[in-house]
C-alpha positions in Angstrom: -0.3 0.0 0.4 1.2 3.6 -0.5 0.5 6.4 1.9 0.8 10.1 0.8 2.5 12.3 3.3 1.3 16.1 4.0 4.6 17.0 2.3 3.2 15.4 -1.0 5.7 12.8 -0.9 4.5 9.1 -0.3 5.4 5.7 1.6 5.2 2.1 0.1 4.2 -0.4 2.7 4.3 -4.0 2.5 2.0 -6.5 4.2 4.7 -7.5 7.3 4.0 -11.2 6.3 5.0 -10.5 2.7 8.0 -13.0 2.1 10.5 -10.2 0.6 13.6 -12.1 0.8 12.0 -15.0 -1.0 10.5 -13.3 -3.3 13.5 -11.0 -4.0 15.9 -13.9 -4.4 13.7 -15.6 -7.2 12.9 -12.0 -9.2 17.0 -11.6 -9.1 17.4 -15.4 -10.2 15.1 -14.7 -13.1 17.1 -11.7 -14.5 20.0 -13.9 -14.3 18.5 -16.4 -16.3 18.3 -14.0 -19.4 14.8 -15.2 -19.8 13.1 -11.9 -19.6 12.7 -9.1 -22.5 11.2 -6.2 -21.3 9.5 -4.0 -23.8 10.4 -0.8 -21.7 13.0 0.9 -20.5 13.6 -0.9 -16.7 13.5 1.1 -13.6 17.1 1.9 -12.4 16.3 -0.2 -9.4 16.0 -3.0 -11.3 13.7 -5.1 -14.0 12.1 -6.9 -11.0 12.4 -5.0 -8.4 9.8 -5.3 -5.5 9.7 -1.8 -4.8 9.4 -0.7 -8.5 6.5 -3.2 -8.7 4.9 -1.7 -6.0 5.4 1.8 -7.1 4.0 1.2 -10.7 1.0 -0.5 -9.3 -0.1 1.5 -6.3 1.2 5.0 -7.5 0.9 5.0 -11.1 -1.8 2.4 -11.4 -0.4 0.1 -14.0 -0.1 -3.4 -15.0 2.4 -5.4 -16.1 1.8 -8.3 -18.2 4.1 -11.7 -19.1 3.9 -13.3 -22.3 6.0 -16.3 -22.0 6.2 -19.0 -24.7 4.8 -22.7 -24.9 7.8 -24.3 -23.3 7.5 -22.2 -20.2 3.7 -22.2 -20.3 3.2 -26.0 -20.7 5.6 -26.6 -17.8 3.6 -24.7 -15.6 0.4 -26.5 -16.2 2.2 -29.9 -15.8 3.3 -28.9 -12.1 -0.2 -27.6 -11.4 -1.4 -31.1 -13.0 0.9 -33.5 -11.6 1.7 -31.5 -8.1 5.6 -32.2 -8.9 7.6 -31.2 -11.8 8.9 -34.4 -13.8 12.6 -32.8 -13.7 14.0 -29.5 -13.1 15.8 -28.3 -16.1 16.4 -24.9 -17.0 13.0 -24.0 -18.5 11.0 -25.8 -15.8 13.1 -23.9 -12.9 12.4 -20.4 -14.9 8.5 -21.5 -15.6 8.3 -22.4 -11.6 10.4 -19.0 -10.7 8.0 -17.2 -13.1 4.8 -18.1 -11.5 5.7 -17.7 -7.9 6.9 -14.1 -8.8 3.8 -13.5 -10.8 1.6 -14.5 -8.1 3.5 -12.9 -5.2 3.5 -9.3 -7.2 0.1 -9.7 -8.8 1.4 -10.0 -12.3 -0.7 -11.0 -15.3 0.3 -14.1 -17.6 -1.0 -13.8 -21.3 -0.9 -17.5 -22.5 -3.0 -17.0 -25.8 -0.2 -17.6 -28.3 1.5 -20.7 -26.8 -2.1 -22.4 -26.7 -2.6 -21.6 -30.4 0.6 -23.4 -30.9 -0.3 -26.5 -29.2 -3.7 -26.7 -30.7 -2.3 -26.4 -34.2 0.4 -29.0 -33.6 -1.8 -31.6 -31.5 -5.5 -30.4 -31.9 -7.8 -28.1 -30.0 -8.8 -30.9 -27.4 -5.3 -31.2 -26.3 -4.9 -27.6 -25.9 -8.0 -27.1 -24.0 -7.0 -29.9 -21.5 -3.7 -28.1 -20.9 -5.3 -24.6 -20.7 -7.4 -26.1 -17.8 -4.3 -26.8 -16.3 -2.5 -23.7 -16.7 -5.7 -21.9 -15.3 -5.3 -24.2 -12.2 -1.6 -23.0 -11.9 -2.6 -19.4 -11.7 -4.8 -19.5 -9.2 -3.3 -17.8 -6.4 -1.0 -20.0 -4.6 1.8 -17.6 -4.1 3.3 -19.4 -1.1 3.2 -23.0 -2.5 5.4 -21.7 -5.2 7.8 -19.7 -3.8 8.5 -22.9 -1.4 8.8 -25.1 -5.2 11.0 -22.3 -6.3 13.3 -22.5 -3.2 13.4 -26.1 -2.8 11.6 -25.9 0.5 8.7 -28.3 -1.0 8.8 -31.0 -3.7 5.2 -30.5 -4.9 2.6 -27.6 -4.9 -1.1 -28.9 -3.8 -3.1 -30.1 -6.8 -6.3 -28.3 -7.4 -8.9 -29.1 -9.5 -8.6 -27.9 -13.3 -10.7 -25.0 -14.5 -13.8 -25.4 -17.0 -13.5 -26.1 -20.8 -13.5 -22.4 -22.6 -15.6 -21.8 -25.3 -12.6 -20.9 -27.9 -11.5 -22.8 -31.2 -7.8 -22.8 -30.1 -6.9 -24.5 -33.3 -8.4 -22.1 -35.7 -5.6 -20.3 -37.8 -4.8 -17.1 -37.0 -3.7 -14.5 -39.3 -0.7 -13.5 -37.3 0.7 -16.9 -37.7 -0.2 -17.6 -41.4 1.9 -14.2 -42.3 4.7 -15.3 -40.6 4.9 -19.0 -41.7 4.9 -17.0 -45.4 8.0 -15.2 -44.4 9.2 -18.4 -42.5 9.0 -20.3 -45.9 10.4 -17.4 -48.1 13.3 -17.5 -45.3 14.0 -21.4 -45.7 13.9 -20.8 -49.5 16.4 -18.7 -49.6 19.0 -20.3 -47.2 18.9 -23.2 -49.4 19.6 -21.6 -52.3 23.3 -20.9 -53.6 23.2 -17.4 -52.6 25.8 -15.6 -50.0 24.4 -14.9 -46.4 24.4 -11.1 -47.3 22.5 -11.6 -50.3 20.1 -13.5 -48.9 19.2 -11.2 -46.2 18.9 -8.3 -48.8 16.8 -10.4 -51.1 14.4 -11.3 -48.3 13.9 -7.6 -47.5 13.5 -6.9 -51.2 10.9 -9.5 -51.7 8.9 -8.4 -48.1 9.1 -4.9 -49.7 7.8 -5.5 -53.2 5.7 -9.0 -53.2 4.3 -9.4 -49.2 4.7 -6.6 -46.9 7.5 -5.6 -44.5 6.8 -7.5 -41.0 10.0 -6.4 -38.5 10.1 -9.4 -36.2 9.9 -11.7 -39.1 12.6 -9.6 -40.9 15.2 -9.6 -37.8 14.3 -13.3 -37.1 15.8 -14.4 -40.5 18.4 -11.9 -40.4 19.7 -13.4 -37.5 19.4 -16.7 -39.3 21.2 -15.8 -42.2 24.1 -14.7 -40.2 27.4 -16.1 -40.6 27.6 -16.0 -36.8 24.2 -17.2 -36.1 23.6 -20.8 -34.3 21.2 -21.9 -37.3 19.9 -25.5 -35.5 18.1 -23.3 -32.9 16.1 -21.3 -35.3 15.1 -23.4 -38.4 15.2 -27.3 -36.8 16.1 -30.1 -39.7 16.0 -27.4 -42.5 18.5 -30.0 -44.6 16.9 -33.4 -43.3 16.6 -35.8 -45.8 13.2 -36.3 -44.4 11.7 -33.0 -46.2 8.5 -33.3 -43.4 10.9 -32.9 -40.8 12.0 -29.3 -42.6 8.3 -28.4 -42.6 7.8 -29.0 -39.2 10.9 -26.9 -38.8 9.9 -24.1 -40.7 6.4 -24.1 -39.0 8.2 -23.9 -35.5 10.2 -21.2 -36.6 7.1 -19.2 -37.6 5.5 -19.5 -34.1 8.9 -18.4 -32.8 8.3 -15.3 -35.2 4.8 -15.0 -33.8 5.8 -14.6 -30.3 7.8 -11.9 -31.5 5.3 -10.2 -33.3 2.8 -10.6 -30.8 5.0 -9.1 -28.3 5.9 -6.0 -30.4 2.2 -5.7 -31.6 1.3 -5.0 -27.8 3.6 -2.4 -26.9 1.8 0.6 -28.1 -0.9 -0.2 -25.3 1.7 0.9 -22.9 1.2 4.5 -23.7 -2.6 3.9 -24.2 -3.9 1.7 -21.2 -0.9 2.0 -19.0 -0.1 -1.6 -19.1 3.6 -2.9 -19.7 5.0 -6.3 -21.4 7.7 -8.6 -20.7 8.5 -11.5 -23.0 9.3 -14.7 -21.1 11.4 -17.2 -22.8 14.1 -20.1 -22.5 14.8 -20.2 -25.9 18.2 -17.8 -26.3 17.8 -17.3 -29.6 14.2 -15.5 -29.0 15.9 -13.7 -26.1 18.8 -12.6 -28.2 16.5 -11.4 -30.9 13.9 -9.5 -29.0 15.6 -6.6 -27.8 16.5 -5.8 -31.7 13.0 -5.3 -31.9 12.6 -2.8 -28.8 15.5 -0.2 -30.2 13.8 3.5 -29.0 16.1 5.5 -31.3 15.1 8.9 -33.2 15.1 8.4 -36.7 18.7 10.0 -37.4 19.9 7.3 -34.6 17.8 4.2 -35.9 20.5 2.8 -38.5 23.3 3.3 -36.0 21.4 1.6 -33.2 20.4 -1.1 -35.3 24.0 -1.6 -36.8 25.2 -1.9 -33.2 22.5 -4.7 -32.4 23.1 -6.5 -35.8 26.8 -6.4 -35.3 26.4 -9.1 -32.7 25.8 -11.4 -35.9 27.4 -9.8 -38.6 30.8 -8.1 -39.5 30.3 -4.5 -38.8 29.9 -3.0 -42.9 27.3 -6.0 -43.5 25.4 -5.1 -40.1 25.0 -1.4 -41.8 24.0 -2.3 -45.1 21.5 -4.4 -43.4 20.7 -1.7 -41.2 20.2 0.6 -44.2 18.1 -1.7 -45.9 15.7 -2.3 -43.1 15.5 1.5 -42.5 14.6 2.2 -46.5 12.0 -0.4 -46.1 10.4 1.0 -43.2 10.4 4.7 -44.6 8.8 3.3 -48.0 6.1 1.8 -46.0 5.7 5.1 -44.2 5.2 7.0 -47.3 3.3 4.8 -49.5 0.1 6.7 -50.8 -1.6 3.5 -51.7 -3.0 1.1 -49.0 -1.0 -1.9 -48.1 -1.7 -4.9 -50.0 -4.5 -7.1 -48.4 -3.6 -11.0 -48.7 -6.9 -12.9 -47.9 -7.1 -16.4 -47.0 -7.0 -17.7 -50.4 -3.9 -15.4 -51.7 -2.1 -16.7 -48.1 -3.0 -20.7 -48.8 -1.3 -19.9 -51.8 1.7 -18.4 -51.1 2.3 -21.0 -48.5 1.5 -23.7 -50.7 4.1 -22.6 -53.4 6.3 -22.1 -50.3 6.2 -25.7 -49.0 6.2 -27.1 -52.5 9.8 -25.4 -52.7 11.2 -26.4 -49.6 9.8 -30.0 -50.0 11.8 -30.2 -53.6 15.1 -29.4 -52.1 17.4 -32.5 -51.8 20.7 -32.9 -50.2 23.6 -32.6 -52.2 
């Protein structure tokens, strides 16, 4: 709670029963994990400062919304279903810590993309079942999750899963379809004989001339084309002799891009609704890409800022070339006088069919 003093200053107070040291330690562990990417400039006190959150909630009347990926959401649901984690690997540790911290600090969790991804892979019934257990996990057992996070308990009490929600999670979502088209084009260029820089520039030209410019997809592909990238993490099995495994890897990459694009699309709400967003992922590739998308620089400084971020993946001269090409595409979109092209479901399906055919047709040398 906050108390306003006669001088106009204020005091923030916590309930004496609040487990400050436990929650603070969990917050520090989460920050150190590198799994969190804020869509805003963190306070000087630290991204997960308890006092900073109390100030934001009690004085600024703002909210913070966490957007975890499917690996984290699924582990939260599994702990709620079984009461105990099967194994405490790194993603499970992050998932437990994140749930403990969120419940302790009254932070909201948005699991929507995670369950669309699960339903897309395994069907609506399986996704609905896991969603019910996630709702049970996100039910206000902060102390139980804190004890589990600190190893003082080996399980959390199992509570009944919630009722089925009236939504078709398997219904295709436009954002994923769009990102899948770009992922297929990225795969096509990667499988070509082109050089890495030429692939990146070709993708940017194609997005500007034949599709539309999607920043998260462009930066994802830029990292993938990089000579320094850990490619296997981003497009799994692309060169497999089993071309269906290659297609599955491209679809997985499209979901990774969708987490990024959903995250970036929500950020303007910080100005209109006083809500702030944090992406949470145990995927090191996503955690590395997301900050590149949150550059907050004036127009004159954007190319320099983007070049600096891309320099982690590209030689300096090539990083600048890509940054200039990205900036040129953004300015071209902003200066268009005619409306952006609309790709209806039939046109999008046609692009997907063409892209899948090209990826399936590739054969190892």
